[in-house]
C-alpha positions as CSV (number, residue, x, y, z in Angstrom):
1,X,68.3,-26.6,-246.9
2,X,71.7,-26.7,-248.7
3,X,74.4,-24.5,-247.3
4,X,75.4,-21.4,-249.4
5,X,78.9,-20.4,-250.4
6,X,78.8,-17.4,-248.0
7,X,77.6,-19.6,-245.1
8,X,80.4,-22.2,-245.8
9,X,83.1,-19.4,-245.9
10,X,81.8,-18.2,-242.5
11,X,81.8,-21.7,-241.1
12,X,85.4,-22.3,-242.2
13,X,86.4,-19.0,-240.4
14,X,84.9,-20.2,-237.1
15,X,85.6,-23.9,-237.0
16,X,87.8,-25.5,-234.3
17,X,88.2,-28.8,-236.2
18,X,91.0,-29.6,-238.6
19,X,89.2,-27.6,-241.3
20,X,90.4,-24.5,-239.5
21,X,93.6,-24.7,-241.7
22,X,91.1,-23.5,-244.5
23,X,90.0,-20.4,-242.6
24,X,91.4,-18.1,-245.2
25,X,89.8,-20.0,-248.1
26,X,87.0,-18.0,-249.8
27,X,84.2,-20.1,-251.3
28,X,83.1,-18.4,-254.6
29,X,80.5,-20.9,-255.8
30,X,78.7,-23.9,-254.3
31,X,75.9,-25.4,-256.3
32,X,74.8,-28.4,-258.4
33,X,77.8,-30.6,-257.4
34,X,80.4,-28.0,-258.0
35,X,82.5,-25.9,-255.7
36,X,84.9,-23.1,-256.6
37,X,87.2,-21.4,-254.1
38,X,90.2,-19.2,-253.9
39,X,93.1,-18.7,-251.5
40,X,96.0,-16.3,-251.3
41,X,99.0,-18.2,-250.0
42,X,100.4,-17.0,-246.7
43,X,103.4,-18.4,-244.9
44,X,101.2,-20.8,-242.9
45,X,100.3,-22.5,-246.2
46,X,103.9,-23.2,-247.3
47,X,106.5,-25.9,-247.0
48,X,110.1,-25.3,-245.8
49,X,111.0,-24.1,-249.4
50,X,108.3,-21.5,-249.5
51,X,106.0,-23.3,-251.9
52,X,102.4,-24.6,-251.5
53,X,102.6,-27.4,-248.9
54,X,101.6,-30.8,-250.3
55,X,99.6,-31.6,-247.2
56,X,97.5,-28.4,-247.7
57,X,97.0,-29.2,-251.3
58,X,95.7,-32.7,-250.3
59,X,93.4,-31.0,-247.7
60,X,92.1,-28.7,-250.4
61,X,91.4,-31.6,-252.7
62,X,89.7,-33.6,-249.9
63,X,87.6,-30.7,-248.4
64,X,86.6,-28.7,-251.5
65,X,85.5,-31.8,-253.3
66,X,83.5,-32.9,-250.3
67,X,81.7,-29.5,-250.2
68,X,81.0,-29.9,-253.9
69,X,79.4,-33.3,-253.3
70,X,77.2,-32.0,-250.5
71,X,75.7,-29.4,-253.0
72,X,74.8,-32.2,-255.4
73,X,71.1,-33.2,-255.4
74,X,72.1,-36.9,-254.6
75,X,75.1,-36.2,-252.4
76,X,73.4,-34.6,-249.3
77,X,74.2,-37.5,-246.9
78,X,77.1,-38.5,-244.7
79,X,80.1,-39.7,-246.8
80,X,83.6,-40.9,-246.1
81,X,86.8,-41.1,-248.3
82,X,87.8,-44.3,-250.0
83,X,90.6,-43.1,-252.3
84,X,92.4,-39.8,-252.8
85,X,94.9,-39.4,-255.6
86,X,96.9,-36.2,-256.1
87,X,99.3,-35.2,-258.9
88,X,101.6,-32.2,-258.2
89,X,102.3,-30.5,-261.6
90,X,103.6,-27.1,-260.8
91,X,104.6,-25.1,-257.7
92,X,103.0,-22.0,-256.2
93,X,104.8,-19.5,-253.9
94,X,104.0,-17.2,-251.1
95,X,101.6,-14.4,-252.2
96,X,100.2,-16.4,-255.1
97,X,96.4,-16.4,-255.5
98,X,95.2,-19.9,-256.3
99,X,91.8,-21.1,-257.4
100,X,90.4,-24.5,-256.5
101,X,87.7,-26.0,-258.8
102,X,85.9,-29.2,-257.7
103,X,83.3,-31.0,-259.7
104,X,81.2,-34.1,-259.0
105,X,81.7,-36.4,-261.9
106,X,79.3,-39.2,-260.8
107,X,77.0,-40.1,-257.8
108,X,75.9,-43.7,-257.7
109,X,74.0,-45.5,-255.0
110,X,77.0,-45.9,-252.7
111,X,79.9,-44.3,-254.5
112,X,80.7,-40.8,-255.7
113,X,83.6,-39.7,-257.9
114,X,85.0,-36.2,-257.9
115,X,87.7,-34.2,-259.6
116,X,89.6,-31.2,-258.4
117,X,91.9,-28.8,-260.3
118,X,94.1,-26.2,-258.5
119,X,95.3,-23.4,-260.7
120,X,97.2,-20.1,-260.4
121,X,96.0,-16.8,-261.7
122,X,97.6,-17.5,-265.1
123,X,95.5,-20.6,-265.5
124,X,98.4,-23.0,-265.0
125,X,97.4,-26.3,-263.5
126,X,99.3,-26.8,-260.2
127,X,97.5,-29.8,-258.7
128,X,95.1,-32.4,-260.1
129,X,93.2,-34.5,-257.7
130,X,90.6,-37.3,-257.8
131,X,88.5,-38.2,-254.9
132,X,86.3,-41.3,-254.4
133,X,83.7,-41.3,-251.5
134,X,81.4,-43.9,-250.0
135,X,77.9,-42.6,-249.4
136,X,76.6,-43.7,-246.0
137,X,72.8,-44.0,-246.3
138,X,72.3,-45.6,-242.8
139,X,73.9,-42.8,-240.7
140,X,72.7,-39.4,-240.0
141,X,90.1,-30.1,-239.9
142,X,96.7,-29.7,-239.6
143,X,98.2,-28.9,-236.5
144,X,99.8,-32.1,-235.4
145,X,100.8,-30.8,-232.0
146,X,100.5,-34.1,-230.3
147,X,102.3,-36.3,-232.9
148,X,105.2,-38.0,-231.2
149,X,108.1,-39.5,-233.1
150,X,109.3,-42.8,-231.6
151,X,112.2,-43.2,-234.1
152,X,113.5,-41.5,-237.3
153,X,116.6,-42.8,-239.0
154,X,118.0,-44.5,-242.1
155,X,115.1,-43.4,-244.2
156,X,112.4,-44.6,-241.8
157,X,110.1,-43.0,-239.3
158,X,107.7,-44.2,-236.6
159,X,105.3,-41.8,-234.9
160,X,102.0,-41.9,-233.0
161,X,99.3,-39.7,-231.7
162,X,95.9,-39.7,-230.0
163,X,93.0,-38.5,-232.3
164,X,91.6,-35.3,-230.9
165,X,88.7,-33.1,-232.2
166,X,91.0,-30.9,-234.2
167,X,92.0,-33.9,-236.3
168,X,88.4,-34.9,-237.3
169,X,85.9,-34.3,-240.0
170,X,82.2,-33.3,-239.4
171,X,81.4,-37.0,-238.8
172,X,83.8,-37.1,-235.8
173,X,86.3,-39.4,-237.5
174,X,89.9,-38.8,-238.6
175,X,89.9,-36.2,-241.4
176,X,91.1,-37.4,-244.8
177,X,93.1,-34.2,-245.3
178,X,94.9,-34.6,-242.0
179,X,95.7,-38.2,-242.9
180,X,97.1,-37.0,-246.2
181,X,99.2,-34.4,-244.3
182,X,100.6,-37.1,-242.1
183,X,101.6,-39.2,-245.1
184,X,103.2,-36.2,-246.8
185,X,105.1,-34.9,-243.7
186,X,106.1,-38.1,-241.9
187,X,107.4,-39.7,-245.1
188,X,109.3,-36.5,-245.9
189,X,110.9,-36.5,-242.5
190,X,111.9,-40.2,-243.0
191,X,113.4,-39.5,-246.4
192,X,115.6,-36.6,-245.0
193,X,117.4,-39.2,-242.8
194,X,118.2,-41.5,-245.7
195,X,122.0,-41.8,-246.1
196,X,121.7,-41.4,-249.9
197,X,119.5,-38.3,-249.7
198,X,121.4,-35.1,-248.7
199,X,119.4,-32.6,-250.7
200,X,116.0,-30.8,-250.8
201,X,113.1,-32.8,-252.2
202,X,109.6,-32.0,-253.4
203,X,106.4,-34.0,-253.9
204,X,105.6,-35.4,-257.4
205,X,102.7,-37.7,-256.4
206,X,100.8,-38.9,-253.3
207,X,98.4,-41.8,-253.5
208,X,96.2,-42.7,-250.6
209,X,93.9,-45.6,-250.0
210,X,91.5,-45.5,-247.0
211,X,90.6,-48.8,-245.3
212,X,89.1,-48.0,-241.9
213,X,88.2,-45.0,-239.7
214,X,89.5,-43.7,-236.4
215,X,87.6,-41.9,-233.7
216,X,88.4,-39.3,-231.1
217,X,90.5,-40.9,-228.4
218,X,92.0,-43.6,-230.7
219,X,95.7,-44.2,-230.5
220,X,97.1,-44.1,-234.1
221,X,100.5,-45.1,-235.3
222,X,102.3,-43.8,-238.5
223,X,105.1,-45.9,-240.0
224,X,107.0,-44.4,-243.0
225,X,109.6,-46.3,-245.0
226,X,111.8,-45.3,-247.9
227,X,111.3,-48.0,-250.5
228,X,113.9,-46.6,-253.0
229,X,116.1,-43.5,-253.3
230,X,117.6,-43.1,-256.7
231,X,119.5,-40.3,-258.4
232,X,116.6,-38.0,-258.9
233,X,113.5,-39.8,-257.5
234,X,112.6,-41.4,-254.1
235,X,109.6,-43.6,-253.3
236,X,108.1,-44.1,-249.9
237,X,105.3,-46.0,-248.3
238,X,103.3,-45.0,-245.2
239,X,101.0,-47.2,-243.1
240,X,98.7,-45.6,-240.6
241,X,97.2,-48.1,-238.1
242,X,95.2,-48.2,-234.9
243,X,98.0,-48.8,-232.5
244,X,95.9,-50.9,-230.0
245,X,94.2,-53.2,-232.5
246,X,96.7,-53.2,-235.4
247,X,93.9,-52.4,-237.9
248,X,95.2,-50.7,-241.0
249,X,93.4,-47.3,-241.5
250,X,95.3,-46.0,-244.5
251,X,98.1,-46.8,-246.9
252,X,100.0,-44.0,-248.6
253,X,102.5,-43.9,-251.4
254,X,104.7,-40.8,-251.9
255,X,107.0,-40.0,-254.8
256,X,109.5,-37.2,-254.3
257,X,111.9,-35.5,-256.7
258,X,115.4,-35.1,-255.3
259,X,116.8,-31.6,-256.0
260,X,120.4,-32.6,-256.3
261,X,121.5,-29.8,-258.6
262,X,123.8,-30.2,-261.6
């Protein structure tokens, strides 16, 4: 029997997994491949500038679209992320009420495509996301407290962590939203150490490609490098790998606007 909007809201309030970052999200509608939710931004949802955190936006895109898919008549099976693309169009600030609208565009035999729009109360589009998921027929949520930085200088950063339950999705593997938050945050830390970047910066675009999964107990390494820092834009690449095997789990590209002033 499909889960209802009320049941899902209650599950988010009580979860101990990474999805606990969404415990203040209220699910308004969940049916026929669509999910609508709302969230009033508290300090825990913001970046250091007081705006909606890019990592939380990515998690909303990942999770709310996944909930939409599970309400689709052909989407009620285990599924994993293949690609997550996020465009940041406008900022939201502390106290704003935002609405997240996810829709299943297509469900094929092995691939599902979804779209997510995040808007403010005025109807302004803040974030646009697209999510591609692989449907697993054969098989039956960000608090990076244990992320350790090995080095961070000259526009580059290297960090690692052990995957714990709080970092996983319902299938027990590394949560796509947590991966997106790692890409957002570690690359931002790297950029802050670049010798040509002495100013605040905000996200313009994050593009993620998922190659392989990680399980609880896996040792994961995050490497972020500044590819280019110009007058108003910076471009970064992030590789997330299994540290023991060297297998590439995810590749992320992050574009940031440099707020140099006039």
